[in-house]
C-alpha positions as CSV (number, residue, x, y, z in Angstrom):
1,M,15.6,8.6,-15.5
2,L,12.2,8.7,-17.3
3,D,13.6,7.2,-20.5
4,R,14.2,3.9,-18.5
5,I,10.6,3.7,-17.4
6,D,7.8,1.9,-19.4
7,A,5.2,1.7,-16.6
8,F,4.2,3.1,-13.2
9,L,3.2,0.7,-10.4
10,F,1.7,2.0,-7.1
11,D,0.9,0.5,-3.8
12,M,-2.4,1.7,-2.4
13,D,-2.9,2.0,1.4
14,G,-0.4,4.4,2.9
15,L,0.9,5.4,-0.5
16,L,-2.1,6.7,-2.5
17,L,-4.8,6.5,0.2
18,D,-4.3,7.9,3.7
19,T,-5.9,4.8,5.2
20,E,-3.3,3.3,7.4
21,R,-3.9,6.0,10.0
22,V,-7.6,5.4,9.8
23,F,-7.1,1.6,10.3
24,M,-5.0,2.2,13.4
25,E,-7.1,4.9,15.0
26,L,-10.2,2.7,14.6
27,A,-8.5,-0.2,16.2
28,V,-7.4,2.0,19.1
29,D,-11.0,3.1,19.7
30,L,-12.4,-0.4,19.5
31,L,-9.9,-2.1,21.7
32,D,-9.7,0.5,24.4
33,P,-12.8,-0.8,26.3
34,F,-11.2,-4.2,26.4
35,G,-8.0,-3.0,28.2
36,F,-5.7,-2.5,25.3
37,S,-3.7,0.7,25.7
38,R,-3.1,3.1,22.8
39,A,0.6,2.3,22.8
40,E,0.0,-1.4,22.7
41,T,-2.5,-1.2,19.8
42,E,-0.4,1.3,17.8
43,G,2.7,-0.7,18.3
44,F,1.0,-3.8,17.0
45,F,-0.6,-2.2,14.0
46,L,2.7,-0.6,12.9
47,T,4.1,-4.1,12.5
48,L,1.2,-4.9,10.1
49,V,1.9,-2.1,7.6
50,G,2.2,-3.7,4.1
51,S,0.8,-7.1,5.2
52,S,-1.8,-9.1,3.4
53,S,-5.2,-9.7,4.9
54,T,-4.4,-13.3,5.6
55,H,-1.2,-12.4,7.4
56,T,-3.0,-9.7,9.3
57,Q,-5.7,-12.0,10.5
58,A,-3.2,-14.6,11.7
59,R,-1.2,-11.9,13.6
60,L,-4.4,-10.5,15.1
61,E,-5.3,-13.8,16.6
62,A,-2.0,-14.0,18.4
63,F,-2.2,-10.3,19.5
64,L,-5.7,-10.6,21.0
65,G,-5.1,-14.0,22.6
66,D,-8.0,-14.9,24.9
67,R,-8.9,-11.3,25.7
68,L,-11.2,-10.9,22.6
69,D,-12.5,-13.2,19.9
70,P,-10.5,-12.3,16.7
71,A,-13.3,-13.1,14.2
72,A,-15.8,-10.9,16.2
73,F,-13.3,-8.1,16.5
74,Y,-12.4,-8.2,12.8
75,D,-16.1,-8.1,11.7
76,T,-16.8,-5.2,14.0
77,W,-13.7,-3.3,12.9
78,Y,-14.5,-3.8,9.2
79,T,-18.1,-2.7,9.7
80,H,-16.9,0.5,11.4
81,L,-14.3,1.0,8.7
82,K,-16.8,0.8,5.8
83,A,-19.0,3.3,7.6
84,R,-16.1,5.7,8.2
85,L,-14.9,5.6,4.6
86,A,-18.3,5.5,2.9
87,D,-18.4,9.3,2.2
88,G,-14.8,9.6,1.0
89,I,-11.3,8.3,1.4
90,P,-8.5,10.8,2.1
91,L,-5.5,10.9,-0.2
92,R,-1.8,11.2,0.7
93,P,-0.1,14.5,-0.2
94,M,0.1,15.4,-3.9
95,V,-1.3,12.1,-5.0
96,R,-3.8,13.3,-7.6
97,E,-1.3,15.8,-9.1
98,S,1.3,13.0,-9.4
99,L,-1.1,10.5,-11.0
100,E,-2.2,13.1,-13.5
101,A,1.4,13.9,-14.4
102,A,2.3,10.2,-14.7
103,R,-0.8,9.5,-16.8
104,A,0.1,12.4,-19.1
105,T,3.3,10.5,-20.1
106,G,1.2,7.9,-21.8
107,R,2.7,5.0,-19.9
108,P,0.5,2.2,-18.4
109,M,-0.2,2.5,-14.7
110,A,-1.3,-0.2,-12.2
111,V,-2.0,-0.6,-8.5
112,V,-0.1,-3.4,-6.7
113,T,-1.7,-3.9,-3.3
114,S,-1.9,-6.5,-0.5
115,T,-5.6,-5.7,0.1
116,R,-8.2,-8.0,-1.3
117,G,-9.4,-7.2,-4.8
118,K,-13.0,-6.4,-4.1
119,V,-12.1,-4.0,-1.3
120,A,-9.2,-2.4,-3.2
121,R,-11.3,-1.7,-6.3
122,H,-14.1,-0.2,-4.1
123,H,-11.7,2.0,-2.2
124,L,-10.1,3.3,-5.4
125,E,-13.6,4.1,-6.8
126,V,-14.7,5.9,-3.6
127,A,-11.4,7.9,-3.6
128,G,-11.9,8.9,-7.2
129,L,-8.7,7.3,-8.5
130,S,-9.8,4.2,-10.3
131,G,-9.8,5.9,-13.7
132,F,-6.1,6.4,-13.6
133,F,-5.2,2.7,-13.7
134,D,-5.0,0.1,-16.4
135,H,-4.8,-2.8,-14.0
136,V,-5.2,-3.6,-10.3
137,T,-3.2,-6.5,-8.7
138,A,-4.6,-7.4,-5.4
139,G,-3.4,-9.6,-2.5
140,D,-5.8,-12.4,-3.2
141,E,-4.9,-12.5,-6.9
142,V,-1.2,-13.3,-6.8
143,S,0.8,-16.5,-6.3
144,Q,2.6,-15.0,-3.3
145,N,2.3,-11.7,-1.4
146,K,4.8,-9.0,-0.5
147,P,7.7,-9.0,0.3
148,H,8.0,-11.8,-2.4
149,P,8.6,-10.3,-5.8
150,A,5.6,-12.0,-7.3
151,P,3.1,-9.1,-7.0
152,Y,5.4,-6.7,-9.0
153,A,6.7,-9.3,-11.4
154,E,3.2,-10.6,-12.3
155,T,1.9,-7.0,-12.7
156,A,4.7,-6.1,-15.1
157,Q,3.9,-9.2,-17.1
158,K,0.2,-8.3,-17.3
159,L,1.2,-4.9,-18.6
160,G,3.6,-6.4,-21.1
161,V,6.7,-4.7,-19.8
162,A,9.9,-5.8,-18.0
163,P,9.9,-5.3,-14.2
164,T,13.2,-3.5,-14.6
165,A,11.4,-0.9,-16.8
166,C,8.8,-0.2,-14.1
167,A,8.9,2.6,-11.5
168,A,7.4,1.2,-8.3
169,F,6.1,3.4,-5.4
170,E,5.7,2.0,-1.9
171,D,5.3,3.2,1.7
172,S,6.2,0.0,3.6
173,D,9.4,-2.1,4.1
174,K,7.5,-5.2,2.9
175,G,6.3,-3.4,-0.2
176,I,9.7,-1.9,-1.2
177,A,11.4,-5.3,-0.6
178,S,8.9,-6.8,-3.1
179,A,9.5,-4.1,-5.7
180,M,13.3,-4.2,-5.4
181,A,13.3,-8.0,-5.5
182,A,11.4,-7.9,-8.8
183,G,13.9,-5.5,-10.2
184,C,11.8,-2.3,-10.3
185,V,13.2,1.2,-10.0
186,S,11.9,1.6,-6.4
187,F,10.7,4.6,-4.5
188,Q,9.7,4.4,-0.8
189,I,7.5,7.2,0.5
190,P,7.2,6.3,4.3
191,D,3.8,6.9,6.0
192,L,3.5,5.8,9.6
193,R,7.0,4.5,10.1
194,A,10.4,5.2,8.7
195,P,12.3,2.5,6.7
196,D,14.0,0.0,8.9
197,V,17.2,-0.3,6.8
198,P,17.3,2.0,3.7
199,L,19.3,0.3,0.9
200,P,20.3,2.9,-1.6
201,E,23.0,0.7,-3.0
202,L,20.2,-1.7,-4.1
203,G,18.4,1.0,-5.9
204,Q,16.0,2.1,-3.1
205,H,15.1,5.8,-3.3
206,V,13.5,7.2,-0.1
207,V,11.6,10.4,-0.6
208,P,9.1,12.4,1.5
209,S,6.1,12.4,-0.9
210,L,5.0,11.1,-4.2
211,D,5.6,14.3,-6.1
212,H,9.2,14.2,-5.0
213,A,9.5,10.8,-6.6
214,M,7.9,12.1,-9.8
215,R,10.3,15.0,-9.9
216,K,13.2,12.6,-9.4
217,L,12.0,10.7,-12.4
218,G,11.4,13.8,-14.5
219,V,7.6,13.4,-14.6
220,L,6.9,16.7,-12.8
């Protein structure tokens, strides 16, 4: 399969960085004093996996309602998040080994994330991963966000390759829909939730970890 691939495109949160769990646990801790149960908060945050910051903030307003000021909560949550991640950001299983193997093929590599650019680049730097990538496409730098194909199509264009010659790696349903719609060879590595409707007939490969995807491609 590797002979069909000219570039590797990676989602970030929940795929490279083990941050989705941190996001959710922090929200549980902060909302508990205001009467939000763990089940309620976890259920809500699971619906946000793969969403852009703009979409998340809009959904958050509806979720909090009149129980808590959304802007104040978001500011508090983000302040706590920066403190929690300041000393290091955990990686998902076998990420560094997989990135090293992919880089060794000589093909260009990019991150395609719904996170804002300033935050995404900082998190990659803190995690020690920024040196692997030739380009970062962030959620505030594309014409439309996932699940639209634009993030992957525009990234492929910047790398000078066809989307159909890109291997894309995602954890979320929104992300994998974006990659498949762009025509990428698409691998879903679920994190907090299983795929809603796997679509192998459309080229979706669901695997348990990034190194499994790399083995399937012939990189490892």
